[in-house]
C-alpha positions in Angstrom: -11.2 62.0 65.5 -8.9 64.0 63.6 -7.2 62.1 60.7 -4.5 64.4 59.4 -4.1 64.1 56.0 -1.5 67.2 54.9 2.1 67.2 54.9 4.6 68.8 55.9 6.3 72.1 53.6 8.7 71.1 50.6 8.1 67.9 48.1 7.1 64.7 50.2 9.5 62.3 48.4 6.9 59.2 48.2 4.6 61.5 46.3 6.9 63.1 44.1 7.3 59.3 42.8 3.9 58.1 42.4 2.6 61.5 40.9 0.7 62.0 43.8 -0.2 65.7 45.5 -0.2 64.2 48.6 1.3 61.6 50.2 -2.3 60.0 51.6 -3.3 59.3 48.0 0.3 57.1 47.1 -0.4 53.5 46.4 0.2 50.7 48.6 -1.4 47.5 48.0 -3.6 48.0 45.5 -5.1 50.9 47.7 -4.8 54.8 48.8 -3.0 54.4 51.7 -5.3 56.9 53.8 -8.2 54.3 52.3 -6.2 51.5 54.6 -6.8 54.2 57.6 -10.3 55.1 57.1 -11.4 52.0 57.1 -9.7 51.1 60.3 -11.3 54.2 62.0 -14.8 53.7 60.4 -15.2 50.1 61.8 -14.5 51.0 64.8 -17.3 51.5 67.3 -15.8 54.0 69.2 -15.0 56.3 66.5 -18.7 59.0 65.8 -17.1 61.1 63.2 -13.6 61.7 60.9 -12.6 65.0 60.5 -10.0 64.2 57.7 -7.3 67.6 57.8 -5.8 68.3 54.9 -4.2 70.9 52.4 -6.3 70.2 49.8 -10.5 69.9 50.3 -10.7 67.0 47.3 -8.3 65.2 49.0 -11.1 62.5 48.7 -11.7 62.8 44.9 -9.9 59.5 44.2 -12.3 56.8 42.7 -11.3 54.5 45.0 -12.1 56.9 47.8 -15.5 58.8 47.0 -18.0 56.0 48.9 -15.7 57.8 51.7 -16.2 60.8 50.6 -20.4 59.9 50.1 -20.0 58.6 54.5 -22.0 61.0 56.1 -19.1 60.6 59.0 -16.8 61.7 56.9 -16.2 65.5 56.8 -12.9 67.1 54.8 -11.6 70.4 56.1 -8.4 72.7 55.0 -5.7 72.7 57.6 -2.5 74.5 58.1 0.8 73.2 58.2 1.7 71.6 61.5 0.2 68.8 63.2 -0.5 70.8 66.1 -1.8 73.8 65.2 -4.3 72.1 63.1 -6.0 70.8 66.2 -5.5 74.2 68.2 -8.1 75.8 65.4 -10.8 72.7 65.7 -10.4 71.3 69.1 -14.0 71.6 71.3 -15.8 73.8 68.3 -18.9 71.9 66.8 -17.2 69.8 64.1 -14.5 68.6 66.3 -16.1 68.1 70.0 -14.0 67.0 73.0 -12.7 63.9 73.3 -10.3 63.7 70.6 -8.5 61.1 69.1 -5.8 61.8 66.2 -4.6 59.8 64.1 -2.0 60.1 60.3 -3.0 59.0 56.9 0.8 57.4 56.5 -0.5 54.7 58.8 -1.8 52.2 56.7 -0.9 49.6 59.2 -3.6 50.4 61.5 -6.4 48.3 62.1 -9.7 48.9 64.2 -8.4 46.5 66.8 -5.5 48.8 67.5 -8.1 51.7 67.6 -10.1 50.0 70.1 -7.4 48.8 71.8 -5.9 52.1 72.4 -9.2 54.1 73.0 -9.9 51.7 75.4 -6.9 52.4 77.7 -7.1 56.2 77.1 -10.0 56.8 79.6 -9.5 58.6 82.9 -7.0 60.4 81.4 -6.3 64.2 80.1 -3.9 63.0 77.6 -3.0 59.5 76.2 0.2 58.9 73.8 0.1 55.5 71.6 3.7 54.2 71.3 5.0 50.9 70.8 7.9 49.4 73.1 11.0 48.2 71.3 11.2 44.7 72.8 7.3 44.4 71.4 9.3 45.7 67.8 12.3 43.7 67.7 10.2 40.4 68.7 8.1 41.0 65.5 10.4 42.0 63.5 14.4 41.9 64.2 16.3 44.7 63.3 13.7 47.4 62.4 15.1 50.7 62.8 12.7 54.0 64.4 12.9 56.5 65.8 13.3 55.6 69.7 12.4 57.4 73.0 14.7 55.5 75.7 13.7 55.0 78.7 14.8 53.1 82.2 12.5 50.4 81.6 12.8 49.9 77.5 12.9 52.2 74.7 9.4 53.3 72.8 9.1 54.6 69.3 5.1 56.3 68.3 2.0 54.9 67.0 0.5 58.5 65.6 -2.2 57.6 68.3 -3.0 60.4 70.2 -6.3 60.9 72.5 -6.9 64.5 74.0 -10.1 64.6 76.8 -10.8 67.9 77.5 -9.4 72.1 76.9 -6.6 71.4 79.0 -4.6 69.3 76.7 -4.3 72.8 74.8 -1.1 73.1 76.8 -0.1 70.2 75.2 -0.7 71.1 71.8 1.0 74.7 72.6 4.4 73.0 73.1 3.5 70.2 70.8 3.3 73.1 67.9 6.8 74.6 69.3 8.5 71.3 69.6 7.6 69.5 65.9 11.1 69.7 64.3 12.3 68.6 67.5 9.8 65.1 67.0 13.2 62.7 66.3 15.7 64.7 68.4 15.2 62.7 72.0 17.7 65.7 73.6 15.8 68.5 72.5 12.6 67.1 72.7 13.0 66.1 76.7 14.5 69.5 77.1 11.4 71.2 76.5 9.7 69.6 79.4 12.0 71.2 81.7 15.7 70.2 82.9 14.7 67.8 85.5 13.1 65.6 82.6 15.3 65.9 80.6 18.4 64.9 82.9 16.1 61.9 84.3 15.0 60.7 81.0 18.4 61.1 79.1 20.5 58.9 82.6 17.3 56.3 82.1 16.1 56.6 85.4 12.4 56.7 84.6 10.5 54.5 82.9 8.6 55.4 79.5 5.2 55.5 81.9 6.6 57.4 84.4 8.5 60.3 81.7 5.6 60.8 80.0 3.1 61.3 83.1 6.0 63.7 84.8 5.7 65.6 80.6 2.1 65.7 81.6 2.6 67.1 84.8 4.9 69.9 83.5 2.2 71.0 81.0 -0.3 70.8 84.0 -2.7 67.4 82.9 -2.5 64.4 83.3 -0.7 62.0 80.5 -0.2 58.4 79.7 1.8 56.2 77.7 -1.0 53.2 76.6 1.7 50.8 75.4 0.3 48.9 72.1 0.8 45.1 72.3 0.8 45.2 68.0 4.5 46.1 66.7 2.3 47.0 63.6 1.3 50.1 65.5 4.5 51.4 65.5 5.1 51.6 61.8 4.1 54.3 59.7 5.1 55.3 55.9 7.7 58.5 56.3 10.6 56.8 53.8 11.1 54.2 50.6 11.9 51.7 53.0 9.4 51.9 54.9 7.0 51.5 52.3 8.5 48.4 50.8 8.0 47.0 54.5 4.2 48.3 54.9 3.7 47.0 51.4 5.1 43.7 52.3 2.9 43.6 55.7 -0.6 44.2 54.0 0.1 41.8 51.1 1.0 39.1 54.3 -2.0 40.0 55.7 -3.9 39.7 52.6 -6.1 36.0 53.1 -8.1 37.0 50.0 -6.3 35.5 46.6 -9.0 37.1 44.6 -8.5 40.2 45.7 -5.0 40.4 45.6 -4.5 39.1 42.8 -7.0 42.1 42.0 -4.4 44.7 42.9 -1.4 43.0 41.5 0.4 46.4 39.5 1.7 46.0 36.1 5.3 45.0 35.9 7.5 47.4 36.7 10.7 48.6 34.7 13.6 46.7 36.0 16.4 48.9 36.7 19.7 48.3 38.2 22.2 51.5 39.7 25.7 50.3 40.0 28.2 52.8 42.2 31.7 53.2 40.0 35.0 53.9 43.1 35.6 50.9 44.6 32.8 48.7 43.5 33.6 48.7 39.7 37.1 49.5 40.5 40.0 48.6 42.7 40.9 51.8 43.4 39.1 54.9 43.7 39.5 56.8 40.2 39.4 60.7 40.6 43.0 61.2 42.9 44.4 58.8 39.9 42.7 60.7 37.2 44.4 64.1 38.6 47.8 62.7 38.6 47.2 61.1 35.3 46.1 64.0 33.7 49.0 65.7 35.2 51.7 64.0 34.3 50.9 63.8 31.3 49.6 67.7 30.8 51.8 70.2 33.0 53.8 68.2 35.4 55.3 71.2 37.3 51.4 71.0 38.7 51.9 68.4 41.2 54.3 69.9 42.8 51.7 72.1 44.3 50.8 68.5 46.2 51.3 70.0 49.8 48.3 72.9 48.7 45.8 70.0 47.5 46.6 68.7 51.0 46.0 71.6 52.8 42.4 71.9 50.8 41.7 67.9 51.8 42.8 69.1 55.7 40.0 72.1 55.8 37.4 69.7 54.1 37.9 67.3 57.0 38.0 70.1 59.2 34.2 71.0 57.3 35.9 74.3 56.3 35.3 73.8 52.7 32.5 71.0 51.2 33.1 68.0 49.4 32.0 69.9 45.5 34.7 73.2 46.5 37.0 70.4 47.5 36.5 69.2 43.8 36.6 72.1 42.4 40.2 73.1 44.2 41.7 69.9 43.3 40.8 70.2 39.7 42.0 73.5 39.5 45.5 73.1 41.3 46.3 69.8 39.5 44.5 70.1 36.2 44.0 73.6 35.7 40.9 76.2 35.1 41.5 75.9 31.3 42.1 72.4 29.3 41.0 72.1 25.9 38.5 69.7 24.9 40.5 68.0 22.7 43.1 67.4 25.3 41.0 66.6 27.5 38.9 64.0 25.6 42.5 62.1 24.3 43.3 62.0 28.6 40.6 60.6 29.6 40.5 58.0 26.8 43.7 56.9 27.8 43.7 56.9 31.3 39.7 54.5 30.6 42.2 52.7 27.9 44.9 52.3 31.2 42.2 51.4 34.1 40.2 49.0 31.3 43.6 46.9 31.3 43.6 46.1 35.3 41.5 48.8 36.9 38.5 47.0 37.1 37.0 44.5 38.8 36.3 41.5 37.2 33.3 40.4 39.2 31.5 43.4 38.6 31.8 43.5 35.3 30.2 40.0 35.1 27.6 41.2 37.2 26.9 44.2 34.8 26.2 41.5 31.6 24.1 39.4 34.2 21.9 42.1 35.0 21.4 43.3 30.9 21.2 39.4 30.7 17.9 39.7 33.1 16.8 42.5 31.0 17.5 45.1 33.7 18.8 48.5 32.5 22.0 49.5 33.8 23.1 52.9 34.7 25.9 53.9 36.8 26.1 56.7 39.5 29.1 58.3 40.4 30.8 61.0 41.8 32.9 61.3 39.7 33.2 64.1 36.7 31.9 63.1 33.4 34.8 64.4 31.3 36.3 61.1 32.0 33.8 58.6 33.4 32.3 58.7 30.3 35.0 57.1 28.5 35.0 54.5 32.1 31.6 53.9 31.4 32.0 52.7 27.9 34.2 50.4 28.5 32.1 48.8 31.4 29.2 48.7 28.2 26.8 51.2 30.2 25.1 53.6 28.4 23.4 55.6 31.1 25.0 57.6 33.4 24.1 59.9 36.0 27.1 61.8 37.5 29.1 64.9 39.0 29.5 67.5 35.5 31.9 70.1 34.9 31.5 73.3 33.6 32.7 73.7 29.8 33.2 77.4 29.0 32.8 77.3 24.4 35.8 74.0 24.2 37.5 74.6 27.6 37.3 72.8 30.5 37.0 74.5 33.8 37.5 73.5 37.4 34.0 74.7 38.4 31.1 72.1 39.3 27.7 72.2 37.0 24.5 71.5 39.4 25.8 69.3 42.1 28.3 66.7 43.2 26.8 63.5 42.8 27.5 62.2 46.0 25.1 61.4 49.5 21.6 62.6 48.6 22.2 64.8 46.2 23.4 61.2 44.2 19.5 59.8 45.1 18.1 62.9 44.5 19.9 63.5 40.4 19.2 59.6 39.9 15.6 60.2 40.6 15.3 63.5 38.1 17.1 61.4 35.6 14.4 58.5 35.4 11.8 61.1 35.7 13.0 62.9 32.7 12.6 59.3 30.7 9.3 60.0 31.9 10.0 57.1 34.8 8.2 58.0 38.3 9.9 56.2 41.7 6.6 54.1 41.5 6.8 52.7 37.8 10.6 50.8 38.3 12.4 48.3 40.1 15.7 49.5 41.8 18.5 46.9 42.4 21.6 49.3 43.9 25.4 48.0 44.2 27.4 50.0 46.5 31.1 49.7 48.4 30.1 53.4 50.7 27.9 53.8 53.4 27.8 57.8 52.0 25.3 55.9 49.8 22.5 54.9 52.4 20.2 57.2 50.7 20.2 55.6 47.6 20.4 52.1 49.6 17.5 52.8 51.2 15.4 54.4 48.1 16.2 51.3 46.1 14.1 47.4 46.3 17.3 45.6 46.6 20.2 47.5 48.3 23.4 45.0 47.8 26.5 45.9 49.6 29.9 45.1 47.7 33.1 45.0 49.6 31.3 47.2 51.7 33.6 49.8 53.8 33.1 49.0 57.7 30.5 51.2 58.7 28.4 50.2 55.7 29.1 46.6 56.1 27.6 46.9 59.9 24.8 49.3 58.5 23.9 46.1 56.2 24.4 43.5 58.6 22.1 45.8 60.8 19.1 45.7 57.9 19.8 42.2 56.6 20.9 43.9 53.1 22.9 40.8 51.2 26.7 41.3 51.1 29.0 40.7 48.1 32.6 40.3 48.1 34.3 40.7 44.9 38.1 40.5 44.7 
């Protein structure tokens, strides 16, 4: 039995959020994630030995895992990056003889019953792959979003369960090594097995079991799809939304009230994060700010509007980034060097104007309500700090994560300092800001308000995503994910 407890190159956002060196060690429902998996494996009569493959041989050094480290059936070995390479390096050796079952440490919903069910069906084939049918998943968890491989009979998502019974499966491991980066891209994955299977799969002319069997034939072995009856088998912890869902499922499973009470974590710091444009304001602020400053500072720059439009078309054509577009617009409409005193005076004047009629009343009331709950309120916006600081003050918001401009002494330039606070960058900037305040993701409860689908990374990162006056794409996503929707007039 091989238990993969390493991680892909780079910093895992979940491990970072819990200040753990590996994702396998993050606590979920009161225990390190890997503990749930080890329990499920070691309680199965089908499992004789568990080889934990990790990038740190002290992976079981956590006090909550020491009894596993002392168990003679558990061995820890150092692995490389890449699931298949780790298995190929050990398969067939004394430490990991055939047959081999493979699973991952980020699957805390795994149960002994699932293990026994899978292995009970895995005999008689060189390779068995555990998967959960889409109908099975949605019957249990309506609206659940997974990566689906779609076939004639149904869609399937992986259950992180594999059985390899003989050396012939090395062919599959070698292809796995080459295709690992395509695991969530169905077309590229199918093409790895040749154009015929790819065409049949894409046109849905084969069932899932037929497709897996054909893939095995392509590799010179027998392969089968083992369809798992328990939807929980198809839910691992790859992202924050998975973490929340799995934690809730484990809590629902826990019938021992005393044990559950022992696992209650300290109360988190509660934080409410608000987007700005069209969430708290009736209209976007950046274009209005550009026109306002040009009108009061250098009206001749308004004649450059056609050049600004050309830059916007270049952005739409993906010739320039969103960050670069903002820098170009700033340079054309505001200028490349404006004295600080002038900038601050115009920003205050713009904020006064917006304060009279530009803010949404329900948004201001919600900010006050969040504060009344004792929550910290943060504004996170792509708007630039040189003017949005004045807007935040009028909204009564003291903490701000936003796009920063570069200053040359006391002169504002058009260059952006760091990232444009938009999309994934916004989530990263909010997390970095909170870490600078001594708060890891595990320490906080986040409620997030926004109107636009570009904030999907923040919505998924938050505990309570709230769509406000949603754009059509966000409205569809919110309905799919069952997020609450607010309509502020």
